[in-house]
NUVEXMAR-608984 format. One record per atom (N, C-alpha, C): residue in one letter; x, y, z. Coordinates in steps of 0.02 Angstrom, whole numbers, padded with zeros to 5 digits, always signed. Layout:
N
aXYZ...
END
This chain:
429
x-02740+02567-00806x-02739+02607-00744x-02712+02677-00760x-02737+02725-00723x-02714+02794-00733x-02642+02801-00709x-02601+02835-00748x-02531+02848-00731x-02524+02923-00721x-02502+02942-00660x-02496+03014-00645x-02429+03027-00610x-02401+03087-00620x-02339+03103-00583x-02354+03109-00508x-02306+03088-00468x-02314+03092-00395x-02295+03163-00373x-02346+03202-00355x-02335+03269-00328x-02375+03276-00264x-02366+03331-00230x-02404+03344-00170x-02479+03345-00185x-02498+03376-00240x-02569+03382-00257x-02599+03314-00275x-02564+03274-00316x-02592+03209-00336x-02596+03162-00276x-02547+03166-00232x-02548+03124-00172x-02606+03142-00127x-02618+03206-00117x-02674+03228-00075x-02741+03211-00107x-02745+03214-00173x-02807+03194-00207x-02823+03121-00195x-02771+03078-00200x-02781+03007-00188x-02800+02994-00116x-02769+03030-00070x-02785+03021+00001x-02857+03039+00016x-02881+03093-00012x-02951+03113-00001x-02999+03058-00026x-02983+03029-00083x-03025+02976-00110x-03023+02914-00065x-02964+02896-00041x-02957+02836+00000x-02992+02845+00067x-02983+02902+00099x-03013+02914+00164x-03089+02916+00158x-03115+02937+00101x-03187+02940+00090x-03221+02872+00091x-03180+02818+00086x-03209+02750+00088x-03222+02726+00158x-03200+02761+00208x-03204+02738+00277x-03276+02726+00299x-03290+02671+00335x-03357+02659+00362x-03381+02714+00409x-03333+02751+00437x-03352+02806+00482x-03391+02860+00446x-03388+02860+00379x-03421+02912+00341x-03489+02894+00314x-03514+02835+00329x-03578+02812+00301x-03635+02827+00350x-03649+02891+00360x-03699+02911+00409x-03769+02886+00391x-03784+02878+00327x-03852+02861+00307x-03872+02791+00331x-03823+02748+00346x-03839+02681+00369x-03843+02676+00446x-03819+02726+00481x-03813+02720+00553x-03880+02715+00588x-03931+02749+00563x-03997+02746+00594x-04024+02674+00591x-04017+02642+00534x-04040+02573+00527x-04002+02527+00574x-03937+02535+00577x-03896+02493+00620x-03915+02502+00693x-03925+02564+00715x-03943+02576+00785x-04012+02546+00801x-04057+02547+00754x-04123+02516+00765x-04116+02441+00774x-04074+02410+00733x-04063+02338+00739x-04032+02321+00807x-03982+02360+00827x-03948+02347+00892x-03998+02354+00949x-04038+02406+00948x-04086+02417+01003x-04139+02362+01005x-04160+02339+00947x-04210+02285+00944x-04182+02221+00973x-04119+02204+00955x-04088+02144+00982x-04077+02151+01057x-04056+02210+01079x-04045+02221+01151x-04109+02210+01191x-04165+02232+01164x-04229+02226+01200x-04261+02158+01193x-04260+02129+01132x-04299+02069+01119x-04257+02005+01115x-04191+02012+01110x-04149+01953+01111x-04161+01905+01054x-04170+01841+01069x-04176+01789+01019x-04233+01801+00969x-04289+01827+00993x-04345+01837+00948x-04328+01888+00893x-04287+01937+00909x-04265+01985+00857x-04219+01950+00807x-04176+01905+00831x-04132+01869+00786x-04171+01824+00738x-04223+01793+00763x-04266+01751+00721x-04298+01793+00666x-04322+01852+00685x-04355+01896+00636x-04305+01921+00584x-04244+01938+00605x-04195+01963+00557x-04169+01907+00511x-04166+01845+00537x-04148+01789+00493x-04199+01781+00437x-04262+01791+00454x-04315+01786+00404x-04310+01845+00355x-04296+01905+00381x-04295+01964+00338x-04234+01968+00294x-04175+01957+00323x-04112+01968+00287x-04084+01905+00255x-04091+01848+00289x-04061+01786+00264x-04111+01741+00228x-04176+01763+00229x-04230+01723+00198x-04229+01652+00225x-04224+01649+00290x-04214+01585+00324x-04259+01580+00385x-04296+01525+00391x-04337+01514+00450x-04297+01474+00501x-04287+01505+00560x-04247+01472+00612x-04281+01482+00680x-04265+01438+00726x-04283+01446+00796x-04219+01456+00835x-04222+01484+00895x-04161+01493+00934x-04123+01428+00945x-04159+01372+00949x-04126+01308+00959x-04084+01287+00899x-04097+01318+00842x-04060+01302+00781x-04002+01349+00767x-03992+01399+00810x-03937+01445+00799x-03869+01410+00801x-03860+01364+00848x-03795+01334+00859x-03782+01278+00808x-03722+01277+00779x-03702+01223+00734x-03692+01159+00774x-03725+01106+00752x-03723+01043+00789x-03663+01000+00767x-03652+00947+00805x-03599+00898+00788x-03612+00868+00719x-03675+00854+00705x-03693+00825+00640x-03678+00874+00582x-03691+00938+00594x-03677+00989+00543x-03601+00995+00531x-03562+00988+00584x-03489+00990+00577x-03466+00931+00535x-03493+00872+00549x-03473+00813+00511x-03492+00820+00437x-03551+00848+00425x-03573+00859+00356x-03529+00910+00321x-03505+00960+00357x-03461+01011+00328x-03395+00980+00305x-03367+00936+00347x-03305+00903+00327x-03315+00861+00264x-03373+00828+00260x-03387+00787+00201x-03397+00830+00138x-03421+00892+00148x-03435+00936+00091x-03371+00963+00059x-03317+00966+00097x-03254+00993+00071x-03210+00936+00046x-03168+00951-00001x-03121+00900-00024x-03069+00887+00030x-03046+00824+00036x-02994+00809+00086x-02932+00852+00076x-02917+00868+00013x-02857+00909+00000x-02864+00978+00030x-02925+01008+00024x-02935+01075+00051x-02933+01073+00127x-02962+01022+00157x-02959+01016+00230x-02887+01014+00254x-02845+00977+00218x-02775+00973+00238x-02739+01040+00229x-02757+01077+00176x-02728+01143+00167x-02747+01189+00225x-02810+01185+00247x-02832+01225+00304x-02791+01206+00366x-02780+01142+00375x-02740+01119+00434x-02669+01146+00431x-02638+01144+00371x-02569+01168+00366x-02566+01244+00376x-02613+01280+00348x-02615+01352+00359x-02624+01368+00432x-02670+01331+00465x-02683+01342+00536x-02620+01330+00577x-02581+01280+00559x-02519+01266+00596x-02470+01324+00590x-02464+01353+00530x-02419+01410+00520x-02443+01470+00560x-02507+01483+00558x-02536+01541+00594x-02528+01531+00670x-02538+01470+00693x-02532+01455+00764x-02460+01465+00788x-02412+01440+00749x-02341+01446+00767x-02320+01520+00771x-02343+01560+00723x-02325+01631+00724x-02354+01666+00785x-02418+01654+00800x-02451+01690+00854x-02430+01666+00924x-02408+01604+00930x-02382+01581+00994x-02322+01622+01016x-02285+01648+00967x-02225+01688+00983x-02242+01758+01008x-02305+01778+01001x-02326+01846+01022x-02346+01848+01096x-02351+01792+01129x-02378+01790+01197x-02335+01830+01246x-02369+01869+01287x-02337+01908+01339x-02338+01870+01405x-02290+01885+01448x-02288+01854+01514x-02298+01907+01568x-02329+01886+01623x-02333+01930+01682x-02263+01939+01710x-02253+01995+01746x-02187+02006+01775x-02194+02045+01841x-02144+02036+01884x-02142+02070+01949x-02070+02094+01960x-02062+02156+01986x-01997+02180+02008x-02001+02199+02082x-01949+02187+02118x-01947+02204+02189x-01885+02246+02204x-01891+02289+02254x-01835+02330+02276x-01826+02322+02351x-01765+02331+02373x-01750+02323+02445x-01788+02373+02488x-01810+02429+02458x-01844+02481+02496x-01916+02463+02513x-01939+02404+02491x-02007+02383+02507x-02058+02397+02452x-02034+02406+02391x-02078+02420+02334x-02082+02358+02289x-02143+02339+02272x-02156+02286+02224x-02200+02314+02169x-02176+02308+02107x-02214+02330+02048x-02217+02274+01997x-02270+02272+01959x-02274+02219+01910x-02332+02228+01861x-02339+02179+01819x-02393+02179+01769x-02420+02108+01763x-02486+02102+01768x-02520+02038+01764x-02555+02033+01697x-02541+01980+01659x-02572+01969+01594x-02629+01919+01602x-02689+01939+01583x-02748+01897+01590x-02787+01895+01525x-02800+01835+01498x-02841+01833+01437x-02913+01852+01452x-02947+01881+01402x-03018+01895+01410x-03055+01828+01415x-03116+01830+01441x-03153+01768+01452x-03190+01743+01391x-03223+01790+01354x-03264+01770+01297x-03247+01815+01237x-03229+01785+01181x-03218+01824+01120x-03268+01802+01067x-03290+01850+01027x-03337+01836+00974x-03305+01852+00907x-03303+01804+00862x-03273+01812+00796x-03328+01815+00744x-03332+01871+00708x-03382+01876+00655x-03351+01854+00589x-03388+01813+00552x-03365+01788+00487x-03420+01802+00435x-03404+01839+00382x-03455+01853+00332x-03482+01790+00299x-03540+01796+00269x-03569+01741+00231x-03586+01764+00161x-03634+01731+00130x-03654+01750+00062x-03598+01739+00013x-03584+01790-00029x-03531+01785-00079x-03462+01790-00047x-03459+01818+00013x-03393+01830+00045x-03381+01778+00099x-03367+01717+00080x-03353+01664+00127x-03278+01653+00129x-03247+01669+00186x-03174+01668+00190x-03152+01625+00249x-03141+01559+00239x-03115+01518+00294x-03049+01544+00323x-03010+01578+00281x-02946+01605+00305x-02957+01655+00361x-03011+01696+00356x-03024+01745+00409x-03044+01712+00474x-03075+01654+00469x-03091+01616+00530x-03027+01598+00567x-02978+01572+00530x-02915+01553+00561x-02881+01613+00593x-02881+01670+00557x-02846+01729+00581x-02879+01760+00642x-02943+01749+00652x-02977+01775+00711x-02973+01727+00771x-02985+01664+00758x-02991+01616+00813x-02924+01596+00842x-02874+01585+00799x-02811+01558+00823x-02775+01606+00871x-02771+01672+00858x-02740+01717+00908x-02777+01716+00975x-02844+01712+00972x-02882+01709+01035x-02866+01645+01073x-02860+01590+01036x-02843+01526+01067x-02773+01529+01097x-02726+01558+01060x-02657+01564+01085x-02654+01607+01148x-02698+01657+01152x-02699+01702+01210x-02728+01668+01271x-02765+01613+01262x-02796+01579+01318x-02867+01599+01333x-02902+01627+01284x-02972+01647+01294x-03013+01585+01313x-03055+01593+01364x-03093+01536+01391x-03146+01511+01343x-03182+01556+01310x-03236+01536+01265x-03232+01577+01201x-03226+01544+01144x-03221+01577+01080x-03282+01556+01038x-03322+01606+01019x-03380+01591+00977x-03373+01623+00909x-03396+01588+00859x-03396+01613+00790x-03468+01626+00769x-03479+01683+00738x-03545+01702+00713x-03542+01710+00638x-03587+01678+00602x-03588+01683+00529x-03659+01677+00504x-03678+01712+00451x-03747+01710+00427x-03765+01642+00398x-03827+01620+00408x-03850+01558+00376x-03872+01573+00304x-03872+01521+00263x-03902+01527+00197x-03976+01516+00202x-04013+01521+00147x-04085+01509+00147x-04104+01440+00172x-04056+01393+00167x-04070+01325+00191x-04057+01317+00266x-04036+01371+00299x-04023+01368+00371x-03955+01341+00389x-03912+01331+00340x-03846+01303+00352x-03792+01357+00347x-03739+01349+00385x-03680+01392+00380x-03634+01364+00327x-03592+01405+00295x-03545+01380+00244x-03498+01327+00272x-03489+01274+00234x-03447+01218+00257x-03376+01240+00273x-03348+01284+00231x-03280+01307+00243x-03272+01344+00309x-03322+01384+00325x-03321+01421+00389x-03323+01372+00448x-03367+01322+00443x-03374+01274+00498x-03310+01235+00508x-03281+01210+00454x-03221+01169+00459x-03162+01211+00486x-03154+01272+00459x-03099+01314+00482x-03107+01331+00556x-03168+01345+00578x-03180+01361+00649x-03164+01302+00693x-03182+01242+00670x-03168+01181+00709x-03093+01168+00714x-03058+01175+00658x-02986+01164+00658x-02950+01217+00700x-02974+01278+00698x-02942+01333+00735x-02954+01327+00810x-03006+01292+00831x-03019+01282+00902x-03076+01323+00931x-03122+01346+00888x-03181+01382+00914x-03223+01336+00957x-03251+01363+01010x-03292+01323+01055x-03363+01314+01031x-03390+01364+00995x-03459+01360+00971x-03466+01403+00909x-03510+01382+00864x-03524+01419+00802x-03598+01433+00800x-03616+01497+00791x-03686+01516+00786x-03702+01540+00716x-03761+01521+00692x-03784+01542+00626x-03826+01605+00631x-03791+01660+00645x-03823+01726+00650x-03777+01775+00615x-03805+01819+00574x-03762+01864+00536x-03782+01937+00541x-03744+01980+00509x-03760+02050+00503x-03751+02090+00567x-03778+02151+00566x-03775+02194+00625x-03807+02162+00685x-03858+02120+00673x-03892+02086+00728x-03845+02037+00765x-03798+02007+00729x-03749+01963+00761x-03703+02002+00806x-03682+02061+00784x-03639+02103+00825x-03676+02125+00888x-03739+02144+00880x-03779+02164+00939x-03788+02106+00987x-03799+02046+00960x-03808+01987+01003x-03745+01974+01044x-03686+01981+01013x-03624+01969+01050x-03609+02026+01098x-03630+02087+01081x-03617+02144+01126x-03660+02141+01189x-03724+02124+01181x-03771+02128+01237x-03791+02059+01264x-03781+02007+01224x-03803+01940+01244x-03878+01932+01232x-03898+01870+01220x-03970+01855+01213x-03983+01793+01257x-04043+01767+01252x-04060+01708+01291x-04017+01648+01270x-03993+01648+01208x-03954+01592+01183x-03880+01607+01177x-03864+01669+01160x-03795+01688+01143x-03764+01728+01200x-03706+01707+01224x-03675+01743+01280x-03644+01809+01258x-03638+01854+01305x-03605+01919+01292x-03530+01909+01282x-03503+01941+01231x-03431+01937+01218x-03394+01996+01249x-03334+01983+01273x-03292+02037+01299x-03260+02076+01242x-03251+02043+01185x-03221+02076+01127x-03248+02043+01063x-03260+02086+01012x-03284+02062+00947x-03232+02080+00895x-03214+02030+00855x-03165+02041+00801x-03193+02012+00736x-03163+02032+00681x-03180+02003+00617x-03209+02053+00568x-03203+02038+00503x-03227+02083+00451x-03301+02074+00437x-03329+02121+00398x-03399+02117+00378x-03416+02174+00333x-03479+02177+00312x-03501+02231+00268x-03510+02296+00307x-03537+02346+00274x-03543+02412+00306x-03587+02410+00367x-03639+02368+00367x-03684+02363+00425x-03648+02332+00485x-03607+02281+00471x-03568+02249+00524x-03517+02299+00552x-03483+02335+00507x-03432+02383+00529x-03463+02437+00573x-03520+02463+00552x-03553+02516+00591x-03581+02489+00657x-03603+02426+00657x-03628+02396+00719x-03571+02388+00769x-03512+02368+00745x-03455+02363+00790x-03437+02431+00819x-03439+02482+00776x-03425+02550+00798x-03475+02571+00852x-03539+02557+00840x-03591+02578+00887x-03588+02541+00953x-03564+02479+00952x-03562+02437+01013x-03497+02445+01052x-03449+02481+01024x-03386+02491+01060x-03399+02528+01125x-03373+02502+01179x-03386+02530+01245x-03429+02482+01285x-03480+02454+01252x-03518+02399+01283x-03475+02336+01281x-03438+02329+01226x-03391+02274+01217x-03329+02302+01182x-03276+02265+01181x-03217+02285+01144x-03222+02264+01071x-03187+02298+01027x-03184+02278+00957x-03111+02283+00934x-03097+02249+00877x-03030+02255+00849x-03021+02322+00815x-03065+02339+00768x-03063+02403+00733x-03125+02408+00691x-03136+02468+00663x-03189+02478+00613x-03154+02476+00546x-03153+02417+00515x-03113+02407+00455x-03147+02435+00393x-03106+02461+00349x-03130+02485+00284x-03115+02435+00229x-03127+02454+00167x-03113+02409+00111x-03038+02393+00105x-03024+02337+00071x-02955+02314+00065x-02913+02361+00022x-02847+02359+00032x-02803+02403-00006x-02733+02373-00011x-02700+02387-00066x-02631+02365-00077x-02592+02422-00108x-02530+02428-00087x-02483+02477-00115x-02419+02440-00131x-02394+02450-00192x-02332+02418-00213x-02280+02472-00228x-02221+02465-00198x-02163+02507-00216x-02119+02465-00261x-02105+02490-00322x-02066+02451-00370x-02018+02496-00408x-01960+02468-00426x-01913+02504-00468x-01906+02467-00535x-01856+02485-00573x-01848+02458-00640x-01832+02383-00640x-01814+02355-00582x-01798+02284-00579x-01860+02240-00571x-01917+02269-00557x-01978+02231-00543x-02006+02200-00607x-02038+02143-00599x-02073+02111-00654x-02143+02142-00660x-02159+02176-00715x-02223+02210-00720x-02283+02162-00715x-02273+02100-00737x-02328+02051-00733x-02342+02033-00661x-02290+02025-00621x-02299+02012-00549x-02336+02070-00515x-02313+02131-00530x-02342+02190-00499x-02416+02196-00516x-02432+02188-00580x-02502+02194-00601x-02545+02141-00568x-02521+02080-00566x-02560+02026-00535x-02573+02040-00462x-02524+02067-00427x-02533+02081-00355x-02580+02139-00343x-02578+02189-00385x-02625+02245-00379x-02697+02220-00387x-02707+02176-00435x-02775+02151-00449x-02799+02103-00395x-02752+02072-00359x-02772+02025-00306x-02812+02059-00251x-02803+02124-00243x-02843+02160-00194x-02901+02197-00226x-02892+02220-00288x-02946+02256-00322x-03007+02212-00332x-02997+02146-00334x-03054+02101-00345x-03099+02094-00285x-03077+02117-00227x-03117+02110-00166x-03183+02148-00169x-03179+02210-00194x-03234+02257-00182x-03226+02316-00230x-03281+02345-00255x-03274+02406-00296x-03242+02463-00258x-03242+02460-00190x-03211+02512-00150x-03137+02497-00133x-03112+02438-00153x-03043+02420-00139x-02995+02467-00176x-02935+02473-00149x-02886+02519-00178x-02823+02481-00198x-02796+02497-00257x-02734+02468-00280x-02689+02524-00308x-02630+02532-00278x-02586+02587-00296x-02515+02561-00309x-02485+02585-00362x-02415+02572-00377x-02376+02637-00371x-02320+02634-00334x-02272+02690-00330x-02208+02667-00363x-02185+02702-00415x-02124+02683-00449x-02084+02744-00472x-02021+02733-00481x-01978+02785-00508x-01968+02776-00583x-01995+02722-00612x-01981+02704-00681x-02044+02710-00724x-02044+02758-00770x-02102+02771-00813x-02116+02711-00859x-02063+02678-00881x-02073+02620-00925x-02108+02563-00887x-02089+02552-00824x-02123+02502-00783x-02196+02520-00773x-02209+02584-00761x-02278+02606-00751x-02322+02588-00811x-02298+02601-00871x-02337+02585-00930x-02343+02510-00940x-02289+02473-00926x-02291+02401-00933x-02341+02370-00885x-02344+02395-00823x-02392+02369-00774x-02463+02384-00797x-02475+02444-00822x-02542+02462-00846x-02563+02416-00902x-02517+02400-00948x-02533+02355-01003x-02548+02285-00978x-02510+02262-00928x-02523+02195-00900x-02591+02193-00866x-02609+02246-00831x-02675+02250-00800x-02730+02242-00853x-02722+02277-00908x-02772+02271-00962x-02777+02199-00987x-02721+02165-00992x-02721+02096-01014x-02755+02050-00966x-02740+02058-00901x-02772+02016-00850x-02847+02027-00848x-02869+02088-00858x-02941+02103-00854x-02981+02065-00907x-02949+02044-00960x-02985+02007-01011x-02999+01935-00991x-02963+01910-00940x-02970+01839-00922x-02994+01827-00851x-02989+01876-00807x-03008+01865-00737x-03084+01866-00729x-03110+01822-00685x-03182+01814-00679x-03216+01874-00645x-03179+01910-00602x-03210+01965-00565x-03191+02032-00597x-03188+02032-00664x-03164+02091-00700x-03208+02152-00689x-03273+02142-00679x-03317+02200-00669x-03302+02235-00603x-03294+02196-00550x-03276+02225-00484x-03207+02258-00488x-03160+02223-00519x-03092+02251-00525x-03093+02317-00563x-03131+02319-00618x-03134+02380-00658x-03161+02439-00618x-03213+02427-00578x-03240+02481-00537x-03189+02504-00485x-03155+02457-00454x-03104+02474-00404x-03049+02516-00434x-03023+02496-00492x-02968+02532-00523x-02990+02600-00549x-03051+02604-00575x-03075+02669-00599x-03080+02720-00543x-03101+02697-00484x-03112+02742-00428x-03051+02752-00384x-03014+02698-00371x-02962+02701-00320x-02896+02668-00342x-02887+02662-00407x-02825+02634-00433x-02779+02689-00460x-02716+02687-00441x-02668+02739-00463x-02600+02707-00477x-02566+02733-00528x-02495+02720-00537x-02461+02788-00533x-02422+02797-00479x-02386+02860-00469x-02313+02851-00490x-02288+02899-00529x-02217+02898-00549x-02182+02954-00512x-02135+02935-00468x-02099+02984-00429x-02027+02992-00452x-01994+03042-00426x-01926+03057-00449x-01873+03017-00411x-01886+02998-00349x-01836+02963-00310x-01869+02911-00265x-01829+02863-00241x-01855+02813-00195x-01877+02846-00129x-01843+02900-00110x-01862+02936-00049x-01933+02964-00056x-01949+02989-00115x-02017+03015-00127x-02069+02959-00121x-02052+02900-00147x-02099+02844-00144x-02110+02822-00072x-02057+02818-00033x-02062+02798+00037x-02103+02848+00076x-02092+02912+00063x-02130+02964+00097x-02205+02958+00080x-02221+02945+00017x-02290+02937-00003x-02321+02875+00030x-02282+02821+00033x-02306+02759+00064x-02322+02770+00138x-02280+02807+00173x-02292+02821+00243x-02353+02866+00253x-02365+02910+00205x-02424+02954+00209x-02488+02914+00197x-02487+02870+00149x-02546+02830+00132x-02559+02777+00186x-02505+02749+00215x-02511+02699+00269x-02556+02641+00249x-02536+02606+00197x-02579+02554+00167x-02585+02492+00211x-02640+02458+00202x-02652+02393+00235x-02598+02343+00215x-02588+02333+00150x-02536+02288+00124x-02485+02329+00086x-02422+02318+00099x-02368+02353+00063x-02318+02302+00036x-02313+02298-00030x-02263+02256-00062x-02205+02299-00085x-02144+02274-00076x-02084+02309-00099x-02048+02264-00148x-02049+02283-00213x-02014+02246-00265x-01961+02292-00295x-01905+02294-00262x-01849+02337-00283x-01785+02296-00282x-01732+02327-00305x-01667+02293-00306x-01646+02272-00236x-01659+02315-00187x-01642+02299-00117x-01703+02315-00073x-01752+02269-00070x-01813+02284-00033x-01802+02294+00042x-01751+02262+00069x-01738+02270+00141x-01715+02340+00157x-01676+02370+00113x-01655+02439+00124x-01714+02486+00121x-01759+02475+00074x-01819+02517+00069x-01862+02509+00131x-01868+02448+00156x-01910+02434+00214x-01889+02474+00275x-01825+02489+00282x-01802+02525+00341x-01834+02595+00346x-01856+02622+00289x-01888+02688+00291x-01962+02686+00301x-01992+02627+00302x-02064+02620+00309x-02084+02623+00383x-02127+02669+00399x-02153+02676+00467x-02226+02653+00472x-02264+02661+00418x-02336+02651+00421x-02359+02600+00369x-02374+02540+00391x-02402+02489+00347x-02430+02433+00391x-02484+02402+00368x-02512+02346+00406x-02468+02285+00403x-02447+02267+00343x-02402+02210+00332x-02357+02227+00273x-02294+02207+00278x-02245+02221+00226x-02224+02155+00194x-02224+02153+00127x-02206+02094+00089x-02144+02111+00048x-02090+02073+00058x-02025+02091+00029x-02007+02045-00028x-01992+02073-00086x-01966+02036-00142x-02020+02008-00188x-01999+01984-00247x-02047+01964-00298x-02087+01901-00283x-02065+01861-00234x-02100+01799-00219x-02136+01800-00152x-02147+01861-00127x-02187+01870-00065x-02252+01904-00082x-02290+01873-00126x-02353+01902-00149x-02403+01908-00092x-02444+01959-00095x-02492+01973-00041x-02536+01913-00023x-02561+01872-00070x-02602+01814-00050x-02565+01764-00005x-02499+01764-00007x-02461+01722+00039x-02478+01740+00111x-02484+01805+00125x-02503+01828+00191x-02577+01817+00206x-02619+01822+00154x-02690+01811+00164x-02706+01742+00190x-02669+01692+00165x-02689+01623+00177x-02642+01582+00220x-02576+01593+00216x-02533+01537+00232x-02472+01551+00275x-02440+01609+00266x-02374+01619+00296x-02374+01615+00372x-02427+01644+00403x-02431+01642+00476x-02450+01708+00508x-02420+01765+00487x-02442+01830+00514x-02515+01843+00498x-02547+01884+00539x-02619+01894+00533x-02636+01936+00473x-02691+01919+00439x-02712+01959+00381x-02766+02009+00399x-02785+02013+00463x-02833+02065+00484x-02791+02125+00504x-02792+02176+00460x-02743+02230+00463x-02777+02298+00464x-02742+02349+00487x-02771+02417+00487x-02781+02443+00417x-02837+02477+00405x-02853+02505+00339x-02865+02580+00345x-02875+02612+00287x-02892+02683+00284x-02844+02728+00322x-02780+02712+00317x-02729+02754+00348x-02718+02741+00422x-02757+02695+00452x-02751+02683+00524x-02688+02644+00542x-02649+02621+00492x-02585+02590+00507x-02537+02640+00539x-02555+02704+00538x-02514+02754+00574x-02517+02744+00650x-02571+02710+00674x-02577+02701+00747x-02607+02634+00767x-02629+02592+00719x-02654+02525+00734x-02605+02472+00711x-02612+02412+00739x-02571+02354+00721x-02615+02298+00695x-02585+02246+00665x-02624+02188+00645x-02655+02154+00706x-02710+02119+00695x-02740+02079+00749x-02689+02028+00774x-02687+02018+00839x-02639+01970+00867x-02659+01949+00937x-02616+01911+00968x-02629+01885+01034x-02642+01941+01084x-02607+01997+01077x-02615+02052+01125x-02685+02082+01124x-02722+02071+01070x-02791+02096+01067x-02839+02056+01111x-02816+01999+01135x-02861+01956+01174x-02838+01949+01247x-02792+01992+01268x-02770+01992+01338x-02776+02062+01367x-02778+02064+01433x-02778+02128+01469x-02715+02133+01511x-02689+02194+01516x-02631+02207+01560x-02656+02242+01623x-02642+02212+01680x-02661+02241+01744x-02599+02258+01784x-02595+02320+01807x-02537+02342+01846x-02541+02316+01918x-02482+02303+01947x-02477+02280+02016x-02433+02329+02054x-02457+02353+02112x-02420+02402+02152x-02423+02381+02225x-02366+02375+02257x-02363+02362+02329x-02306+02401+02360x-02322+02445+02409x-02271+02484+02446x-02274+02464+02520x-02218+02458+02551x-02216+02450+02624x-02229+02518+02656x-02239+02519+02723x-02249+02581+02759x-02189+02627+02750x-02130+02598+02755x-02069+02637+02749x-02062+02668+02679x-02078+02628+02628x-02072+02652+02559x-02122+02708+02545x-02183+02702+02571x-02233+02753+02560x-02215+02817+02597x-02189+02810+02658x-02172+02869+02698x-02118+02910+02663x-02073+02877+02628x-02018+02912+02596x-02042+02957+02539x-02101+02942+02509x-02125+02981+02453x-02191+03017+02468x-02214+03011+02530x-02281+03037+02548x-02286+03113+02537x-02234+03150+02553x-02237+03222+02544x-02244+03240+02470x-02210+03204+02427x-02216+03216+02355x-02287+03205+02331x-02317+03150+02353x-02385+03133+02331x-02435+03184+02357x-02428+03203+02420x-02473+03252+02449x-02469+03319+02412x-02408+03341+02395x-02400+03403+02358x-02432+03399+02289x-02421+03343+02255x-02451+03333+02188x-02527+03339+02193x-02556+03304+02242x-02629+03304+02250x-02656+03373+02266x-02621+03409+02311x-02644+03476+02330x-02639+03525+02272x-02587+03518+02230x-02580+03561+02172x-02636+03550+02122x-02662+03488+02120x-02719+03473+02077x-02786+03487+02109x-02785+03510+02172x-02846+03526+02207x-02885+03466+02231x-02851+03409+02236x-02885+03347+02258x-02863+03332+02330x-02896+03365+02376x-02875+03361+02446x-02888+03292+02477x-02939+03256+02451x-02952+03189+02478x-02898+03141+02457x-02868+03153+02398x-02811+03113+02378x-02753+03122+02428x-02739+03185+02443x-02686+03200+02490x-02701+03170+02558x-02763+03174+02579x-02783+03150+02645x-02773+03075+02651x-02786+03037+02596x-02779+02964+02601x-02707+02943+02612x-02660+02985+02593x-02589+02973+02609x-02574+02996+02680x-02599+03057+02698x-02582+03088+02761x-02605+03046+02822x-02664+03017+02818x-02692+02981+02877x-02650+02921+02897x-02610+02896+02851x-02570+02837+02867x-02510+02853+02911x-02496+02919+02920x-02437+02938+02960x-02455+02987+03015x-02518+02990+03033x-02540+03034+03088x-02516+03006+03155
END
């Protein structure tokens, strides 16, 4: 990995490279995505059948979109009993964590005749997109479906591409069933996002669409926002590690590569104050690359978006981490909790040498669907709050309104909205 001093110029150079990976910048694909969306909006199921043939090399009818009870049973048989139990245990951890995020409605009353409050209502239909092909991630199914279930969503549907045999991946089916999805559809790509956004003869319209996908899926979510809600337009995966001289270079290298293997566009960055650690981590990376199966993808990722920055102080490292606002942030220092207090921008923080990022990906409980491309400055991980709506409640008695009527009328008149003022005034004529 390249080792460079941490300066204003090198930090800005890295930021430009990282931001350039954002799906918002792939204009050349948007025309294709919009054509797919419009075709699905107009033709519904028949467009989905045609796209299954074109993209998935699969002949299907609308009646075959939905995963049947028999297909679920076959999926359980296809997985080892040990893996099924691991999915169940992971689901239990994720469920327990997200149950604690639930918000409650509230009401306050005053003697003057004022009642104010907030009503929490789950959305009715959520759509969870799950990639297929080489990127089959049962863990993402759990992370999407379980928060929606905890929020009380009435209908949760999972969408995933079929293989050429017309079947959905067994791991996706089993994870969706364990997580509590109501229905699984074998539809993938931008066409699946369009189907959930607009609805078809077979697939209901979703109030919100969540879940990862390729560039076409990301751009389709972006294009459908407003017609339906979305979690975010996610970019490639990224990890940032803050480490000092106490860190184990082998641990650091392994964790950097755990994200670099996702995608040639993935980013892996080390921030350290110790030049010796920087070199040791780079050497460990070289060693791992000789034995890891996805070495070609990892190599491309590190060549394009891998950095080891050596800074002068821990304050400089924390400042750089807040500027980069990484999806995953590991802190391997003598006192990781003290360093954490300075972190403002990160999707998820992993503290200490035994809190490796894959622990969060699969098992610990917090959600692994996290803000990317610097959006941790203003976005949060996916959670229960993404599947509920907050509605304000306002009730004033005649006496309470009369006491503030002059204030409201003046405010309205200053804004030139005389009908606003009038709607208050007529109540006291």
